[in-house]
C-alpha positions as CSV (number, residue, x, y, z in Angstrom):
1,M,70.4,-199.7,34.9
2,N,72.4,-197.2,32.6
3,R,75.0,-199.7,32.4
4,T,72.6,-202.7,30.8
5,A,71.6,-200.0,28.7
6,N,74.8,-198.9,27.6
7,A,75.8,-202.4,27.0
8,R,73.3,-203.2,24.5
9,R,74.0,-200.1,22.8
10,N,77.2,-201.0,22.2
11,S,76.7,-204.7,21.5
12,R,74.4,-204.1,18.5
13,G,75.7,-204.6,14.9
14,F,79.5,-205.1,13.7
15,T,82.4,-202.4,14.0
16,L,83.8,-200.7,11.0
17,V,87.0,-202.7,11.9
18,E,84.9,-205.9,11.4
19,L,83.0,-204.8,8.7
20,C,86.3,-203.9,6.5
21,V,88.1,-207.3,8.4
22,S,85.2,-209.1,6.4
23,V,85.1,-207.2,3.1
24,G,88.9,-207.8,2.8
25,I,88.2,-211.6,3.2
26,C,85.5,-211.8,0.9
27,A,87.4,-210.2,-1.6
28,T,90.4,-212.0,-1.3
29,L,88.1,-215.3,-1.7
30,L,86.7,-213.7,-4.6
31,G,89.7,-212.8,-6.3
32,Q,90.8,-216.6,-6.2
33,A,87.6,-217.9,-7.1
34,I,87.1,-215.9,-10.3
35,P,90.0,-216.9,-12.5
36,A,89.0,-220.6,-11.4
37,L,85.9,-220.7,-12.4
38,G,86.8,-219.2,-16.0
39,K,89.3,-222.0,-15.5
40,L,86.7,-224.4,-15.1
41,Q,84.5,-223.1,-17.9
42,Q,87.1,-222.9,-21.0
43,E,87.8,-227.0,-20.0
44,H,83.8,-227.5,-20.3
45,K,83.9,-226.1,-23.6
46,L,86.9,-227.8,-24.5
47,R,84.9,-231.4,-23.3
48,A,82.1,-230.2,-25.4
49,S,84.0,-229.6,-28.7
50,T,85.5,-233.0,-28.3
51,Q,82.5,-234.7,-27.5
52,A,80.8,-233.1,-30.8
53,L,83.7,-234.0,-33.2
54,G,83.7,-237.7,-31.5
55,A,80.0,-237.8,-32.6
56,D,80.8,-236.3,-35.8
57,L,83.4,-238.9,-36.2
58,R,80.9,-241.7,-35.3
59,L,78.5,-239.9,-37.9
60,A,81.1,-240.3,-40.7
61,R,81.6,-244.4,-40.0
62,S,77.5,-244.9,-40.0
63,E,77.0,-242.8,-42.9
64,V,79.5,-245.4,-44.4
65,A,77.2,-248.1,-43.5
66,R,73.9,-246.5,-44.7
67,T,75.1,-245.4,-47.9
68,G,77.6,-248.1,-49.2
69,K,79.4,-244.7,-50.3
70,P,83.0,-243.6,-48.8
71,V,82.6,-240.7,-46.6
72,F,85.7,-238.1,-46.1
73,F,86.6,-236.8,-42.7
74,R,88.6,-232.9,-43.8
75,I,90.0,-230.6,-41.7
76,S,90.4,-227.4,-43.2
77,G,92.1,-223.8,-42.0
78,K,94.6,-223.2,-39.0
79,G,94.0,-221.5,-35.7
80,A,91.1,-219.4,-35.0
81,N,89.3,-219.9,-38.2
82,A,89.8,-223.9,-38.8
83,C,86.6,-226.0,-39.6
84,Y,86.1,-229.6,-40.5
85,L,83.4,-231.5,-42.5
86,L,82.2,-234.7,-43.7
87,H,81.7,-235.4,-47.2
88,T,81.2,-238.1,-49.8
89,G,82.7,-238.2,-53.4
90,A,86.2,-237.6,-54.3
91,K,89.3,-237.0,-51.4
92,D,89.8,-233.3,-50.9
93,D,87.1,-232.1,-53.4
94,C,85.0,-230.4,-50.4
95,D,85.9,-227.7,-48.4
96,C,85.0,-225.4,-45.3
97,A,87.7,-222.4,-45.3
98,G,86.0,-219.8,-46.8
99,G,83.5,-219.6,-44.3
100,K,80.9,-221.9,-46.1
101,P,81.2,-225.8,-47.4
102,V,81.8,-225.8,-51.0
103,C,82.3,-228.8,-53.6
104,K,84.1,-228.4,-56.5
105,K,82.5,-231.5,-58.5
106,P,78.5,-232.4,-58.8
107,G,78.5,-235.8,-57.4
108,S,80.0,-234.8,-54.3
109,E,77.9,-233.7,-50.7
110,V,78.6,-232.0,-48.0
111,I,76.9,-234.2,-44.8
112,K,78.3,-232.1,-42.4
113,A,80.5,-228.9,-41.5
114,E,81.7,-227.5,-38.0
115,W,83.6,-224.3,-37.5
116,L,85.6,-223.4,-34.6
117,S,84.7,-219.9,-33.8
118,A,87.4,-216.9,-33.5
119,N,86.4,-216.0,-29.9
120,Q,86.4,-219.7,-28.8
121,P,89.6,-220.7,-27.2
122,V,89.5,-224.1,-28.6
123,R,91.8,-224.7,-31.5
124,I,91.9,-227.9,-33.9
125,S,95.0,-229.6,-35.1
126,S,95.4,-233.1,-36.7
127,N,97.9,-235.6,-38.4
128,A,96.1,-236.3,-40.8
129,E,93.8,-233.2,-43.2
130,T,91.8,-236.4,-44.7
131,L,90.4,-239.3,-43.0
132,Q,88.6,-242.0,-45.6
133,F,85.7,-244.4,-44.4
134,Q,85.5,-246.9,-46.5
135,Y,82.7,-249.2,-47.0
136,R,84.2,-252.2,-48.4
137,Q,86.5,-253.2,-45.7
138,G,84.8,-250.9,-42.8
139,L,88.4,-249.3,-42.7
140,V,89.5,-246.1,-42.2
141,T,92.5,-244.6,-44.0
142,Q,94.9,-243.2,-43.1
143,T,94.2,-243.6,-39.4
144,G,94.9,-240.5,-37.6
145,S,94.3,-238.3,-34.0
146,I,92.7,-234.8,-34.0
147,E,93.6,-232.6,-31.3
148,L,91.5,-229.9,-29.6
149,R,93.7,-227.7,-27.4
150,L,92.7,-224.4,-25.1
151,D,94.7,-221.7,-26.2
152,Q,96.8,-222.0,-22.7
153,G,96.0,-225.2,-21.0
154,P,95.4,-229.0,-21.8
155,A,94.2,-230.8,-24.7
156,L,92.2,-233.6,-25.9
157,R,92.8,-236.2,-28.5
158,Q,90.7,-238.0,-30.6
159,V,92.3,-241.1,-32.1
160,V,90.7,-242.5,-35.2
161,A,91.7,-246.4,-35.4
162,I,92.2,-248.5,-38.1
163,T,88.9,-250.2,-37.7
164,G,86.7,-246.4,-37.7
165,R,86.8,-246.6,-33.6
166,V,87.0,-243.4,-32.2
167,R,88.6,-242.9,-28.3
168,T,89.3,-239.9,-26.8
169,C,92.1,-239.3,-24.3
170,S,93.7,-236.5,-22.6
171,V,97.5,-235.1,-23.6
172,G,99.5,-234.2,-20.8
173,A,97.9,-233.6,-17.7
174,K,95.1,-236.2,-16.8
175,L,91.5,-233.9,-17.6
176,G,88.4,-234.9,-15.4
177,S,87.7,-238.5,-15.9
178,I,89.5,-239.2,-19.2
179,A,92.4,-241.0,-19.6
180,K,95.7,-240.0,-20.0
181,C,97.0,-240.9,-24.2
């Protein structure tokens, strides 16, 4: 009777060694999972920013068809304070670099302006500062590509064809289901 009571008492719970080993394993797994979650969150922000940019480029194309006036897509600023805007009027007449969209001449109108916040890891760059969506021919002059890149990591590119169509591709390594450029 004494032996069974001692055996029951000894078999309850965990020993201190077992508890320390399990806490160590959990800490190791958590230490590897947290940076991966941060990277996943940054890639999600990159995809969301790229989708918003693509939607704005398609908006410019549809505004041309709706109004019959040329629409300009302009990138302004560099790095963390970069912005882009859609506007009508004269080329390079409107700007958003001062934190507020401003047009110099009457008759120019801002359709939409977007800023990339300084605390966001996404940066924007382009091979063309201004794209003009034309009504008569339905073309874009000059064609170009706009790249959104994480500070340290992958990049996604919006390529605007001469017809005004926009496609997304991944620069360097494939990012999810997005094809490589």
